[in-house]
N, C-alpha and C positions, 0 to 999 in steps of 0.2 A: 566620530558616532558610529557604530559596527552596524553591518547590515547582512540581513539571513533570505535565503530562496526558496520558499516551500510552492513545489507542485500541488495540485491538485485540491487548491484553498474554497473553493466556492464552498464545504460542507464537510459534517463531520469532524475527520484529523487533522485532514489542512486548516480550516476553520478556525477550528480551539486552537488550534498552535503560533497561527498566526495571530489569537488573543492572547496567549503567554508572549510571544516575546515582545509584543508591545508594549505591556503592562513593566516588560523588563528595559525597555528603553531602547530596543532593537530597528532599528527601521526594516519593514520585511515587502520584499518583492514578493507580493501574492500572485503565483499562478493558475490562471481561470481561462475558460472558451469560449465566454460569452462576453461583451457589456455591462446585458445584467448585473451579473458575479460582481463585476469591477466596480459598479457603482456602488454594489451592496457593500462590501471592503470600505472601500472609501468614506462611509460613516462610520467606522470605526475609531475611537480614539487614536492617536499616535502617529507615528509616522509608515505609511502602510500604499506600496505601493503600486497596485495594479499592473498584471500583464497579462496579454492574450498568449497564452501557448497550450496548446495542445503539443504531448508531448509528443506524438507520432507525423507531428508537422517540421520536418531539421531545418526548415525557414524560420518560425518563429520563436524556435529555439537560439539560435544562431542572431534576432534581433533583440530577443531580450537577454540574453548576455551582451551583446553591443550596448544595449541600455543602461546596463550595472556597469559595465568598465564606465561608461561614457556623464556615469554620476559619479564617480570618484569615488565611492564608501568602498572599505575596507573588504569586500565578502568575507565571512568566517566563520559559516555556517549553510548545508543547501538539504533541504530535507526533500526525498525524490519519494512523494507519494501519492501521485497521481496515479489513479488506479482502476480497474471494472473487475467485475464478478459473471464471470459465466461457466452454463454448467450442465447439466442432461446428459444421456447415457450417452457415452463416448463412439457408442454404436452407430448411432445418428447424428452425431455432434458433426455440422457443417462446416469443412475442416475452415470457408474464411472465415466464419468465425474462429477456431482456436487460431487461426493469424494473429487475428485483429486481435485478442486477449495479451500473445504473448507479445506482441508487439506497443501491445500499452504500457502494460505490467512490468516488461523483462527489458525492450528494447529498449522502450519511453526510459525509462526509468538512467540507463544506460549512455543515452544521448545529453539529456542531461548531466549529466556526471561529468563527460567528456567535456561536455561545455562550460562547466564552470573550474573545472580543477587548474586552469590556470591561475584564473584569480586567489584559489584556493590553496592552489601553494604559494603566491606570494603570504597571504596572513597564518597557516600553518594549522589551517582552519580544520573543518571536519562535515564529512558525507552521513549522512543516515538517508538508511534504507526500509521502506516499509513493508515486512513481509507475515509471511502468516504462520503460525504452527501448523496450516493444513500443508507446508512443504517438506516436514517431516512423517507427521500421519494424516494419510491421506482419505476424507468420510468417499463412500462411493456417490458421484453423479454430482459433484463438483473438479470431475477435470483438469477439464482446463485451465480453472481456479488455479486448484493447487501444485501442475504443472508450472505456472507460470514462476508462485512461489518458491518451489525445489530450485529453478532454475539461477532463482536471485540468488538465495542463498549463493549458489555454487562460481555467479558472478562478484559477489560482495568477496568472496574468498580471497580470490584470485585479482584482485583489482587493490584488496588489503595490503596482501603478498607482495603486488609489482611494486607499489607506493612505498612499504616501507622499503625493498630493493634501492631501489630511485633515489631515498633520503626524502622524500618531497615534506613530511613531518605531517602531512593529512591523514588523519584519522577519519575511517573506515568503520561505522557501527548497523548491525543488522536490528532491526525491533520482527522480533517469531509474536504478535499478536494473535490472541485468542481473540474472543465475543467480546464486542464492545457497543456501545447504546449508539449506533448511529445511523441515516439514513437508506443505506444499501440495502436494507436488510427488506425495507417498502420497495427499492427497487427489482430487491432479489420477488418482490411480491410479481411483480411488472413484468419480471422476463417470464417469468411463469405462467402466466396467462399470455403470452404469447405462445410460449415451446405451446404448450396445451393447445389455443387452435390449429396451431401450424401441424401439430403431428398426424402424421400418417395414420391410417389402418393398424400397417405393421407394429407401428410405435405403442398403440392404444393396445394390441394383442400381449404386447414381450412388457411393455411395463403402466402399465393404467394403474396400477397403485401409484405410482411415482409422486403423481400432485398430492393425494393427500399425506404422503411420505412427508414432503417437501416444506409443505404447512405447518406442519407440528415442526421442526424443523429449522426455520424461517421464526417461527415462536416463540421458540424457546431460545432461541438467539438473541429475539431484541428480548427477552425480555430477566435474562442471565446476564446477558454483556456488561461490560465494568462501561464505568460514567467514560465519556470521554472526554471532558473534563480534566479528569486524574491520567491518563492517560497524557492529553497535553504537555501537562505540564513537567512530565519525565524526561518528551520529548527536547523541548525548550529546558532545562538543568543539563540532557547532553550535548545540545547545540552551543550551549551560550555560559553553560553552567560548569561541569565537571570537571576536573582538573585532569583525570586521565582518564577518559572513555572506553569502557568495556567494547569487544566487539562483539558478544554478541546479545540480546535482551529478550528473556522469558518471560513475557505480563499480557498480565488483561487475561477476564471469562476461563476459566478452563487450561491454559496453556500449559501450568508447571501440572499436572496431571496429565495432559497428553503428552508433553516430550517425555514424562515417565513412563509411558507406555511403550512408548515407539522404539524405545532404548530399552526394555525389558522384555517387551512381547514379543514371540514370534510370528511373522507375518499370517500366518494362518491365523492364529492366535488375536488377532486383534481387530483381524476380518470377519471372525464369529464378535467379538465381543461390538465392533460395530454395527450389526448388522440386527444386533437384539438392542440398543440403545436407542436406532434407529425405528427400530417397528419393521426391518424388512422382513420379506414372505421369507 
């Protein structure tokens, strides 16, 4: 039996991809952060093996790798999916929050890859990274998140070239997603409420319009996003199906038009368009 590792498996893209891989007869190591999430995953039908993995804790990543190695199943795919979305006016974003955003979405993804690569080299397996179209075209007020995804794109390109040069046989694919219907939008509302309650008088003076604008944006993302199940099917296909995975996949809610806009419009034109679409002053 083949095995795959999926991080951030408690909800959204990660959970749906675990379900898809199980349907295909793959044993799935599902990385979650809490025992309650692990228990819920064990109720799924199939060979699911929850692991407690916070990608910012190298010791937990190492323990997960040791567990997979000791089980002896050939690891053929790793989906580095764990991530968070932080935002706000960059003028006032606490630097420790920016560091945490990068630690989870960027450093954590690479840490998982590093721990998994010795096993993937043995199977000539596949590394999949969940990026975002925001790494190409960045709306205002999600700068920390977009920065993490832009940096992830650079990391995946460099890693791909290096693995090819060392004749590893491991493929690297980046998924630049648009809007997807997942619980991340509910989390965005919670984050927005916290930002409002903690905003200084100066922040309210300069960015008092932000809560209304962001709520409208969140509602639109949740309404027009692609179904998470369709995204999970594509991820599972690439992880254990396609004979020759592509280097990048641009898909889901508005990703392809956004990629085209990033390619053909000037920075100033993109800014004008985004301000108009978002209803910014």
